[in-house]
C-alpha positions as CSV (number, residue, x, y, z in Angstrom):
1,M,26.0,11.3,-24.3
2,K,29.6,12.1,-23.0
3,K,29.2,11.0,-19.5
4,L,27.0,8.8,-17.5
5,S,26.0,8.7,-13.7
6,L,27.3,6.3,-11.2
7,A,23.4,6.3,-10.4
8,L,23.2,3.1,-12.9
9,C,25.7,1.3,-10.7
10,V,24.0,2.1,-7.4
11,A,20.6,0.9,-9.1
12,A,22.1,-2.2,-10.6
13,L,23.3,-3.1,-7.1
14,T,20.0,-2.6,-5.3
15,A,18.0,-4.3,-8.2
16,A,20.4,-7.4,-7.9
17,A,19.0,-8.0,-4.5
18,L,15.6,-7.0,-5.0
19,L,15.1,-9.0,-8.1
20,L,16.4,-12.1,-6.0
21,L,14.1,-11.5,-2.9
22,Q,11.1,-10.1,-4.9
23,P,11.0,-11.4,-8.3
24,D,7.4,-10.1,-9.1
25,L,7.1,-9.4,-12.8
26,T,3.7,-8.1,-12.7
27,E,4.6,-4.4,-12.4
28,S,3.4,-2.3,-15.2
29,P,6.0,-1.0,-17.6
30,I,5.1,2.7,-17.1
31,A,5.4,2.6,-13.5
32,A,8.7,0.4,-13.7
33,E,10.3,3.0,-15.8
34,V,9.1,6.1,-14.0
35,N,10.5,4.9,-10.5
36,P,13.0,1.8,-11.5
37,E,14.5,1.6,-8.4
38,G,11.3,1.6,-6.4
39,L,12.5,4.1,-3.8
40,Q,13.0,7.8,-4.2
41,P,15.3,8.9,-1.3
42,A,13.9,11.7,1.1
43,Q,15.4,15.0,0.3
44,S,14.9,16.7,4.0
45,D,16.3,16.5,7.2
46,A,14.2,15.1,10.0
47,S,16.3,16.6,12.7
48,G,13.7,19.4,13.2
49,D,11.4,19.7,16.1
50,E,10.7,16.1,17.0
51,Q,8.7,17.3,20.1
52,A,5.9,18.4,17.9
53,S,5.2,15.0,16.8
54,K,5.8,13.2,20.1
55,P,2.2,12.8,22.4
56,R,2.5,14.4,25.8
57,Q,1.8,12.3,28.9
58,S,-1.4,14.3,29.2
59,D,-2.7,13.6,25.8
60,P,-5.3,11.1,25.2
61,P,-4.3,7.5,23.8
62,M,-3.9,8.2,19.9
63,T,-5.7,5.5,17.6
64,T,-4.6,4.7,14.0
65,P,-7.2,4.5,11.5
66,V,-7.4,1.7,9.0
67,W,-4.8,2.5,6.5
68,N,-6.1,3.4,3.0
69,G,-2.8,4.2,0.8
70,A,-4.5,5.9,-2.0
71,N,-5.5,8.7,0.5
72,F,-2.1,9.5,1.2
73,A,-0.6,8.9,-2.4
74,R,-1.5,7.3,-5.5
75,A,1.7,5.2,-5.4
76,L,0.6,3.4,-2.4
77,A,-3.1,2.6,-3.7
78,G,-4.3,-0.8,-2.8
79,T,-1.4,-1.5,-0.6
80,D,-0.7,-2.4,3.0
81,I,2.0,-0.8,4.9
82,D,5.1,-2.9,4.3
83,G,7.5,-3.6,7.3
84,D,6.8,-3.1,11.0
85,L,8.0,-1.6,14.0
86,R,8.0,-4.1,17.2
87,V,9.8,-4.1,20.6
88,D,11.2,-6.9,22.5
89,E,10.4,-7.8,26.1
90,N,12.3,-4.8,27.4
91,G,10.6,-2.1,25.4
92,L,13.4,-1.7,23.0
93,L,13.1,-1.8,19.4
94,I,13.7,-5.0,17.4
95,M,16.5,-4.1,15.1
96,D,15.7,-6.1,11.8
97,I,14.8,-5.6,8.0
98,Q,11.2,-4.7,8.9
99,V,12.2,-1.4,10.0
100,K,13.9,-0.2,7.0
101,D,11.0,-1.8,5.0
102,F,8.6,0.4,6.8
103,F,10.5,3.6,6.2
104,D,11.0,2.7,2.6
105,Y,7.3,2.3,2.3
106,F,6.7,5.6,3.0
107,F,9.4,7.0,1.1
108,L,7.7,5.9,-2.0
109,A,5.2,8.5,-1.9
110,V,7.9,11.3,-2.2
111,G,7.1,13.0,-5.4
112,E,3.4,13.2,-4.8
113,R,4.1,14.2,-1.2
114,T,6.8,16.5,-0.2
115,P,9.8,14.9,1.8
116,E,8.6,16.8,5.0
117,E,5.0,15.5,4.7
118,V,6.2,11.9,4.2
119,V,8.8,12.3,7.2
120,A,5.9,13.8,9.3
121,E,3.8,10.7,8.7
122,I,6.6,8.3,9.6
123,K,7.0,10.2,12.9
124,R,3.5,10.0,13.5
125,R,3.4,6.5,13.4
126,I,6.3,5.9,15.2
127,Y,5.0,7.5,18.3
128,D,1.7,5.9,17.9
129,R,3.2,2.3,17.8
130,L,6.1,2.4,20.0
131,P,6.6,3.1,23.5
132,A,9.1,6.1,24.3
133,P,12.4,4.4,24.4
134,A,11.7,2.3,21.2
135,A,10.5,5.5,19.6
136,D,13.5,7.5,20.3
137,Q,15.4,4.6,18.8
138,A,13.1,4.7,15.7
139,M,13.7,8.4,15.2
140,G,17.5,8.2,15.5
141,L,17.3,5.5,12.7
142,L,14.9,7.4,10.7
143,N,17.3,10.5,10.7
144,D,20.3,8.4,9.9
145,Y,18.6,6.7,7.1
146,I,17.7,10.1,5.7
147,S,21.2,11.4,5.8
148,Y,22.3,7.9,4.0
149,Q,19.8,8.7,1.3
150,E,21.1,12.0,0.8
151,R,24.7,10.9,0.8
152,I,23.8,8.3,-1.9
153,R,22.6,11.0,-4.0
154,E,25.9,12.6,-3.7
155,L,27.6,9.4,-4.6
156,M,25.2,8.9,-7.8
157,A,26.1,12.2,-9.0
158,A,30.1,11.4,-9.6
159,P,30.6,10.8,-13.5
160,L,31.8,7.9,-15.3
161,A,34.2,7.7,-18.1
162,P,33.3,8.8,-21.8
163,A,30.7,6.6,-23.2
164,E,33.1,5.3,-26.0
165,S,35.5,3.9,-23.2
166,Q,32.8,1.8,-21.5
167,N,32.9,-2.0,-21.8
168,Y,31.9,-4.9,-19.8
169,E,35.2,-4.9,-17.9
170,Y,34.8,-1.3,-17.0
171,Y,31.4,-1.6,-15.8
172,A,32.5,-4.7,-13.6
173,S,35.4,-2.5,-12.1
174,V,32.9,0.4,-11.5
175,M,30.3,-1.6,-9.7
176,E,32.9,-3.1,-7.6
177,S,34.2,0.4,-6.4
178,T,30.5,1.6,-6.1
179,F,29.7,-1.5,-4.0
180,E,32.8,-0.8,-1.6
181,Q,31.9,3.0,-1.3
182,L,28.1,1.8,-0.5
183,K,29.5,-0.6,2.4
184,S,31.9,2.3,3.8
185,L,29.0,4.8,3.5
186,R,26.7,2.4,5.5
187,R,29.3,1.8,8.1
188,Q,30.0,5.6,8.6
189,I,26.5,6.0,9.4
190,F,24.9,3.2,11.0
191,A,26.2,0.9,14.1
192,P,27.0,-2.4,13.1
193,D,23.9,-4.3,14.1
194,V,21.8,-1.9,12.0
195,V,24.2,-2.4,8.7
196,D,23.5,-6.2,9.4
197,A,19.9,-5.6,9.8
198,F,19.2,-3.1,7.1
199,F,21.6,-4.3,4.4
200,G,23.1,-7.8,5.3
201,L,21.0,-9.7,2.7
202,D,21.5,-7.0,0.2
203,E,25.4,-6.9,0.5
204,A,25.6,-10.8,0.4
205,Y,23.8,-10.9,-2.9
206,S,25.4,-7.6,-4.3
207,G,28.8,-9.4,-3.5
208,Y,27.7,-12.4,-5.5
209,A,26.5,-10.6,-8.3
210,L,30.0,-8.5,-8.7
211,A,31.9,-11.8,-8.3
212,V,29.9,-13.2,-11.2
213,M,30.4,-9.9,-13.3
214,Q,34.1,-10.1,-12.8
215,V,34.3,-13.9,-13.8
216,K,32.4,-13.1,-16.9
217,A,34.8,-10.1,-17.8
218,D,37.9,-12.3,-17.5
219,A,39.1,-12.9,-21.0
220,Q,41.3,-15.4,-19.8
221,L,38.6,-17.9,-18.9
222,S,36.8,-20.0,-21.4
223,D,32.9,-20.1,-21.4
224,K,33.1,-23.6,-19.5
225,E,35.4,-22.2,-16.7
226,K,33.1,-19.1,-16.4
227,A,30.0,-21.3,-16.1
228,S,32.0,-23.5,-13.5
229,Q,33.2,-20.6,-11.5
230,V,29.7,-19.2,-11.5
231,E,28.3,-22.3,-10.1
232,A,30.9,-22.5,-7.5
233,L,29.9,-18.9,-6.3
234,Q,26.3,-19.7,-6.2
235,Q,26.9,-22.7,-3.8
236,K,28.7,-20.1,-1.3
237,L,25.4,-18.3,-1.0
238,P,23.5,-18.7,2.3
239,A,20.8,-21.6,1.7
240,Q,17.9,-19.1,1.6
241,M,19.6,-17.2,-1.1
242,R,20.5,-20.0,-3.2
243,D,17.0,-21.4,-3.2
244,A,15.6,-18.0,-4.0
245,H,18.3,-17.6,-6.9
246,R,17.4,-20.9,-8.3
247,Q,13.8,-20.1,-8.1
248,A,14.0,-16.7,-9.7
249,A,16.3,-18.1,-12.2
250,Q,13.7,-20.6,-13.4
251,R,10.9,-17.7,-13.0
252,E,12.9,-15.4,-15.4
253,S,13.6,-18.1,-18.1
254,L,9.8,-19.0,-18.1
255,T,8.7,-15.6,-18.4
256,R,11.1,-14.9,-21.1
257,E,10.2,-17.7,-23.2
258,A,6.4,-16.6,-22.3
259,R,7.1,-13.0,-23.6
260,R,9.0,-14.2,-26.8
261,M,5.7,-16.4,-27.4
262,Y,3.5,-13.4,-26.7
263,R,5.3,-11.0,-29.3
264,E,5.7,-13.8,-31.8
265,G,1.7,-14.0,-32.0
266,Y,1.0,-17.0,-30.1
267,S,-2.3,-16.8,-28.4
268,A,-3.0,-16.1,-24.9
269,D,-4.3,-19.4,-24.1
270,S,-0.9,-20.9,-25.2
271,V,1.1,-18.4,-23.2
272,R,-1.0,-19.4,-20.2
273,Q,-0.4,-22.9,-20.7
274,A,3.4,-22.3,-20.9
275,L,3.1,-20.5,-17.2
276,R,0.9,-22.9,-16.0
277,G,2.6,-25.2,-13.4
278,R,5.3,-22.4,-12.2
279,F,2.9,-19.7,-11.7
280,S,-0.7,-19.8,-10.1
281,D,-3.4,-19.0,-12.4
282,E,-3.8,-15.5,-11.0
283,K,-0.2,-14.9,-11.2
284,A,-0.3,-16.1,-15.0
285,E,-3.3,-13.7,-15.7
286,K,-1.1,-10.9,-14.3
287,I,1.8,-11.5,-16.4
288,I,-0.2,-11.8,-19.5
289,T,-2.0,-8.5,-18.8
290,Y,1.7,-7.0,-18.2
291,Y,2.5,-8.3,-21.7
292,Q,-0.6,-6.8,-23.0
293,R,0.0,-3.5,-21.4
294,E,3.6,-3.5,-22.5
295,E,2.9,-4.0,-26.1
296,E,0.2,-1.3,-26.2
297,W,2.5,1.2,-24.7
298,R,5.2,0.2,-26.9
299,A,3.1,0.7,-29.8
300,R,1.7,4.2,-28.7
301,L,5.4,5.2,-27.9
302,G,6.3,4.2,-31.4
303,D,3.4,5.9,-33.0
304,Y,4.3,9.1,-30.9
305,Q,7.9,9.0,-32.2
306,R,6.9,8.7,-35.8
307,R,4.1,11.5,-35.8
308,K,6.7,13.6,-34.0
309,Q,9.1,13.7,-36.6
310,D,6.5,14.4,-39.1
311,I,5.5,17.6,-36.8
312,Q,9.1,18.8,-36.5
313,A,9.8,18.3,-40.3
314,A,6.7,20.2,-41.1
315,A,6.6,23.0,-38.4
316,R,7.9,26.4,-39.6
317,T,8.6,27.9,-36.2
318,D,9.5,26.8,-32.6
319,A,6.3,27.8,-31.5
320,E,4.5,25.5,-34.2
321,T,6.6,22.4,-33.1
322,I,5.8,23.1,-29.5
323,A,2.0,23.3,-30.0
324,G,2.1,20.5,-32.4
325,L,4.0,18.3,-29.9
326,T,1.9,19.2,-26.9
327,Q,-1.2,18.3,-28.8
328,L,0.1,15.0,-29.9
329,R,1.2,14.0,-26.6
330,N,-2.1,15.0,-24.8
331,S,-3.8,13.1,-27.6
332,L,-2.1,9.7,-26.7
333,F,-0.9,9.6,-23.3
334,T,-2.5,9.9,-19.9
335,S,-1.1,12.8,-17.2
336,E,0.9,10.0,-15.5
337,E,2.5,8.8,-18.8
338,L,3.0,12.5,-20.1
339,K,5.8,12.9,-17.3
340,L,7.5,9.8,-18.7
341,V,7.2,10.9,-22.4
342,E,8.7,14.3,-21.7
343,S,11.6,12.8,-19.8
344,Y,12.3,10.7,-23.0
345,D,12.2,13.9,-24.9
346,A,14.3,15.9,-22.7
347,I,16.9,12.8,-22.8
348,E,16.8,12.9,-26.5
349,R,17.3,16.8,-26.6
350,K,20.2,16.4,-24.5
351,A,21.9,13.5,-26.6
352,A,21.4,15.6,-29.6
353,Q,23.2,18.3,-28.1
354,Y,26.3,16.1,-27.1
355,D,26.1,14.6,-30.7
356,K,26.9,17.9,-32.3
357,P,30.1,18.5,-33.4
């Protein structure tokens, strides 16, 4: 491809903090690839008629039924609402990361639900949970957060340099520039206390990740000097993040070894034994199940690629090719998987266009 998107850089910065703070490796490979960032930004403006969602004083008190995520979106099936909306002794909204987590939870449904439906659901819950002053604060934050997500999409649309000129040093430079743009954007939209509450930990770890990239990109340093500087950077992290980083690194190393064993044909019992001690029995079983599904998915995708080439070689017309590939996809993949496979095919076609002289 002749150019890439800054989406890669934004995603990497986000993932750096998420992998540190939520190092759960049991997500299905299909879901992870469909939604690698874990969040799809809302695409509408929430500044419409807010009064339509506000309860009037004469309305009867509202009650919130028991939450069943599957009734709202399949992506939320089996989950509890993340985050929370709370007030202090003065009836004002408590500004912390839980407010952002609350918004993000519902935005996961965008795609299955329209942005308008998701925003309407968040509004209903804001006015159901909070008294008037705090509800107004939360609505203002929601509007700002939607604006922020829209601006991020604009940032992600900016092209990078041609692929042939991209290297580790280039990515380190672009990541630093992207990080600074994100920090600037947040401070343009949100008040300082909101920036600290919503993005404080994220920025602390993203800054560390960028510093590590810059050290590793420094050709003047020996491997020993790089390791020493990275260790010094880790020591500057807040204690909470330093401990989380150490635990995440240990888990990553262990699961990498377990994956290697699984792919080399070790029995499930051997893999389970390797995971024991660092993970609970329940989590170990989930990781093994993940590996099994990952291998099964890879096998089906490889089979599809081989049979697709046969169909393309044998077809005499474009219509025959389309019909053959449609039948093949439907025979191998579920309706949810088809979306991912069709995306792969679209990327492949686009790459082939770029490769033409």
